[in-house]
C-alpha positions in Angstrom: -17.1 243.1 -39.8 -15.9 239.6 -40.5 -12.5 238.6 -39.3 -10.3 237.7 -42.3 -7.3 235.3 -42.4 -4.6 235.2 -45.0 -1.6 233.0 -45.9 0.4 234.3 -43.0 -2.3 233.1 -40.6 -2.5 229.6 -42.0 0.2 227.0 -41.4 0.2 224.2 -44.0 2.6 222.2 -41.7 -0.4 221.3 -39.5 -1.5 219.0 -42.3 1.8 217.2 -42.5 1.5 213.5 -41.7 -2.3 213.7 -41.9 -4.4 211.7 -44.4 -7.2 213.8 -45.9 -10.2 211.8 -47.1 -12.3 213.5 -49.8 -15.8 212.0 -49.8 -17.2 212.7 -53.3 -15.2 213.6 -56.4 -17.8 215.9 -57.9 -17.9 219.7 -58.5 -16.0 220.7 -55.3 -14.4 217.4 -54.5 -12.2 217.1 -57.6 -10.8 220.6 -57.0 -10.2 220.1 -53.3 -8.4 216.8 -53.9 -6.2 218.0 -56.7 -5.3 221.3 -55.0 -4.4 219.6 -51.8 -2.3 217.1 -53.6 -0.4 219.8 -55.4 0.2 221.5 -52.0 1.9 218.4 -50.8 -0.9 216.8 -48.8 -1.7 213.1 -48.7 -5.2 212.6 -50.2 -7.5 209.6 -50.7 -10.9 209.7 -52.3 -14.1 208.0 -51.5 -16.5 207.4 -54.5 -19.0 204.7 -55.5 -17.3 202.3 -57.9 -17.9 202.8 -61.6 -19.6 206.2 -61.2 -18.4 209.2 -63.2 -16.7 210.5 -60.1 -14.9 207.2 -59.5 -13.6 207.1 -63.1 -12.4 210.8 -62.9 -10.6 210.2 -59.6 -9.0 207.1 -61.0 -7.9 208.9 -64.1 -6.4 211.7 -62.0 -4.3 209.1 -60.1 -5.9 209.2 -56.7 -6.1 206.2 -54.3 -9.8 205.2 -54.2 -11.8 203.4 -51.6 -15.3 203.3 -50.2 -16.4 205.8 -47.6 -15.9 203.4 -44.7 -12.3 202.7 -45.6 -11.5 206.3 -46.2 -13.0 207.2 -42.8 -10.8 204.5 -41.2 -7.6 205.7 -42.8 -8.0 209.5 -42.9 -7.7 211.9 -39.9 -9.6 214.6 -41.8 -12.8 213.5 -43.5 -14.3 216.1 -45.9 -18.0 215.6 -46.8 -18.4 216.8 -50.5 -21.2 214.5 -51.7 -24.5 216.3 -52.3 -26.4 217.6 -49.1 -29.2 215.1 -49.7 -26.8 212.1 -49.5 -24.5 213.2 -46.7 -26.5 212.0 -43.7 -26.9 208.5 -45.1 -23.3 208.2 -46.1 -22.2 209.5 -42.7 -24.5 207.2 -40.8 -23.8 204.1 -42.8 -20.1 204.3 -43.4 -18.3 207.1 -41.6 -19.7 207.7 -38.1 -18.2 204.7 -36.4 -14.7 205.7 -37.5 -14.8 209.3 -36.5 -13.6 209.3 -32.9 -10.8 211.9 -32.3 -10.8 213.1 -35.9 -12.0 216.1 -37.9 -15.2 216.2 -39.9 -15.2 219.0 -42.5 -17.9 220.4 -44.8 -18.2 223.0 -47.6 -21.8 223.8 -46.6 -23.4 223.7 -43.2 -26.9 222.3 -44.0 -26.5 218.8 -42.4 -24.9 220.1 -39.2 -27.1 223.1 -38.8 -30.3 221.2 -39.2 -29.2 218.2 -37.1 -29.0 215.6 -39.9 -25.5 214.8 -38.9 -24.6 214.9 -35.2 -21.0 214.0 -34.5 -19.9 212.9 -31.0 -18.3 215.5 -28.7 -14.7 214.2 -29.4 -14.9 215.1 -33.1 -13.7 218.5 -34.5 -16.4 219.8 -36.9 -15.3 222.5 -39.3 -16.2 224.1 -42.6 -14.2 225.6 -45.4 -16.5 227.0 -48.1 -14.8 228.4 -51.2 -16.9 231.1 -52.8 -16.8 229.8 -56.3 -17.6 226.6 -58.2 -15.1 223.8 -58.1 -13.9 224.2 -61.7 -13.0 227.8 -60.9 -11.3 226.8 -57.7 -9.1 224.4 -59.6 -8.4 226.9 -62.4 -7.5 229.7 -60.1 -5.1 227.4 -58.1 -3.2 226.4 -61.3 -2.8 230.1 -62.1 -1.3 230.9 -58.7 -4.5 232.5 -57.4 -7.5 231.5 -55.3 -11.0 232.6 -54.3 -12.1 233.9 -51.0 -13.6 231.2 -48.6 -15.5 231.0 -45.4 -14.2 229.2 -42.3 -16.4 228.0 -39.4 -15.9 225.8 -36.3 -18.9 223.9 -34.9 -17.0 221.7 -32.5 -13.4 222.3 -31.3 -12.6 219.0 -29.5 -8.9 219.1 -30.2 -8.5 222.8 -29.3 -6.8 223.3 -32.8 -9.9 223.0 -35.1 -9.7 226.5 -36.6 -6.0 226.3 -37.2 -6.3 223.0 -39.0 -9.2 224.3 -41.0 -7.2 227.4 -42.0 -4.3 225.1 -43.1 -6.8 223.2 -45.2 -8.0 226.4 -46.8 -4.4 227.3 -47.6 -3.9 223.9 -49.1 -6.8 224.5 -51.6 -5.6 228.0 -52.4 -8.1 230.1 -50.6 -5.7 231.8 -48.2 -4.3 233.6 -51.2 -7.4 235.7 -51.4 -8.7 235.6 -47.8 -10.7 233.4 -45.5 -13.7 235.1 -43.7 -14.8 233.7 -40.3 -18.4 232.8 -39.9 -20.6 230.2 -38.2 -22.4 227.1 -39.5 -25.7 228.9 -38.9 -24.8 232.1 -40.7 -23.4 230.3 -43.7 -26.3 227.9 -44.1 -29.1 230.4 -43.6 -27.6 233.1 -45.8 -26.7 230.6 -48.5 -30.2 229.2 -48.6 -31.9 232.6 -48.5 -29.6 233.9 -51.2 -30.4 231.0 -53.5 -34.1 231.2 -52.9 -34.8 234.9 -52.8 -32.2 236.3 -55.2 -29.7 234.2 -57.1 -31.9 231.3 -58.3 -35.5 231.7 -57.3 -35.6 235.5 -57.4 -33.8 235.9 -60.7 -35.6 233.1 -62.5 -39.0 234.4 -61.5 -38.0 238.0 -62.4 -36.8 237.1 -65.9 -39.9 234.9 -66.6 -42.2 237.6 -65.3 -40.6 240.2 -67.6 -40.7 237.9 -70.6 -44.3 237.0 -70.0 -45.3 240.6 -69.6 -43.8 241.5 -73.0 -45.2 238.5 -74.8 -48.7 239.0 -73.3 -48.5 242.6 -74.6 -48.0 241.3 -78.2 -44.2 241.6 -78.5 -42.2 238.9 -80.3 -40.9 236.2 -77.9 -37.5 236.4 -79.4 -37.3 240.2 -78.7 -38.6 239.6 -75.2 -35.9 237.0 -74.6 -33.1 239.3 -75.6 -34.4 242.2 -73.4 -35.3 240.2 -70.3 -32.9 237.3 -70.3 -30.0 237.5 -72.7 -28.8 240.9 -71.7 -29.0 240.0 -68.0 -25.5 238.5 -68.2 -24.1 241.8 -69.5 -25.5 243.7 -66.5 -24.4 241.0 -64.0 -20.9 240.9 -65.4 -20.6 244.7 -64.8 -22.0 244.4 -61.3 -19.6 241.5 -60.6 -16.6 243.4 -61.8 -17.2 246.8 -60.0 -20.5 246.8 -58.1 -23.7 248.7 -58.7 -22.0 252.0 -59.3 -19.7 250.6 -62.0 -22.7 249.0 -63.7 -24.6 252.3 -63.7 -21.7 254.2 -65.0 -21.4 251.7 -67.8 -25.0 251.9 -69.1 -26.9 254.8 -70.6 -28.3 257.7 -68.5 -31.8 256.5 -69.6 -31.1 253.0 -68.3 -29.7 254.4 -65.0 -32.7 256.7 -64.4 -35.0 253.7 -65.1 -33.0 251.7 -62.6 -33.5 254.3 -59.8 -37.1 255.3 -60.6 -38.7 252.0 -61.6 -36.7 249.3 -59.9 -38.2 249.9 -56.4 -41.7 249.6 -58.0 -40.8 246.0 -59.0 -39.0 245.0 -55.8 -41.3 246.9 -53.4 -42.2 246.5 -49.7 -44.4 243.5 -50.5 -41.4 241.7 -52.0 -39.3 242.6 -49.0 -42.1 241.2 -46.7 -42.0 237.9 -48.7 -38.2 237.8 -48.5 -38.5 238.2 -44.7 -40.9 235.2 -44.6 -38.6 233.1 -46.8 -35.7 234.0 -44.4 -37.9 233.0 -41.4 -38.6 229.6 -43.0 -34.9 229.1 -43.5 -34.1 230.1 -39.9 -36.8 228.0 -38.2 -36.1 224.9 -40.2 -39.4 224.9 -42.2 -37.6 224.8 -45.6 -35.1 222.2 -44.4 -37.9 219.9 -43.1 -39.8 220.3 -46.4 -36.7 219.5 -48.5 -35.7 216.5 -46.4 -39.2 215.1 -46.6 -39.4 215.8 -50.3 -36.3 213.7 -50.9 -37.5 210.9 -48.6 -40.7 210.8 -50.8 -38.7 210.5 -54.0 -38.9 214.2 -55.0 -42.4 214.2 -56.7 -42.9 218.0 -56.3 -39.3 218.8 -57.3 -39.6 216.7 -60.4 -42.9 218.2 -61.4 -41.7 221.8 -60.9 -38.5 221.0 -62.8 -40.5 219.6 -65.7 -42.9 222.5 -65.8 -40.2 225.1 -66.0 -38.3 223.2 -68.6 -41.3 223.5 -70.9 -41.7 227.3 -70.4 -41.7 229.3 -73.6 -38.6 231.2 -72.5 -36.7 227.9 -72.6 -38.1 227.0 -76.0 -37.3 230.4 -77.5 -33.9 230.6 -75.7 -32.7 227.3 -77.1 -33.4 228.5 -80.7 -31.7 231.9 -80.1 -28.7 230.4 -78.3 -28.1 228.3 -81.4 -27.3 231.6 -83.2 -24.5 232.2 -80.7 -21.5 229.9 -81.6 -19.4 231.3 -78.8 -21.6 229.7 -76.2 -20.6 226.3 -77.4 -16.9 226.8 -76.4 
């Protein structure tokens, strides 16, 4: 079982007198920066000038600078630009200013796969809130917070975990609990979950169900409702109370179909493929593929994205969602 830390285990005083540099004012960055500031921390933000992130950070009243200046001034530098940009930003602007400081991440990809390799005198930690940035900010303003993960890759100062926990408290996550993990565990489980279940698995499942009904002669609109639209209703029930709560909330017919037919869809062949996907994450095959894809200008990624955007489920879904005014709020 994971070790869990709470507010009593995290000392915000450890951040007193430290300048925290948030590199990237995007989905996570804007929430981290604002929550830390509201917690009394000194925060500066690195963003490319005139970008949407730069404009938002300026509007929010933060001191703005380029990544090199932020790295010079800050003692904790938090990498919150996209994974695909982090290695270049670190190499070009941050690395030479890192001696004796802390480098922090919200996802372990670049450390785990050796794209960023800090010197031995640098603390390397991770605080990964388990929610999107806008929710992290909203919960904080309501006096709440999401769970988070904490990991230490290098503990040069001997206080890396304590400082990371203080940071987690500063963004509000100690209110819920901070689970201890490693960079390897966070990275590999995160990538696997995205590929096999949360994004890849679910997207392929709903498309397959939709295609099966349409090929059998059913109306695409009806297929969309049954295989896509209602998925949110089921996931909301699972999110709220687990599988048992969901099954107690649907009909006996649906519950029996769940038990008796679900394992025929996700069978041993699917489990074998999931094991192969996990192996490709663990041995670096996926990371190498994704890094090379970006270096080549993302030709496969863009082709796949364009193909799926043109799928009939997207065409039909756009028309049906127009009938649901509450989605526009």
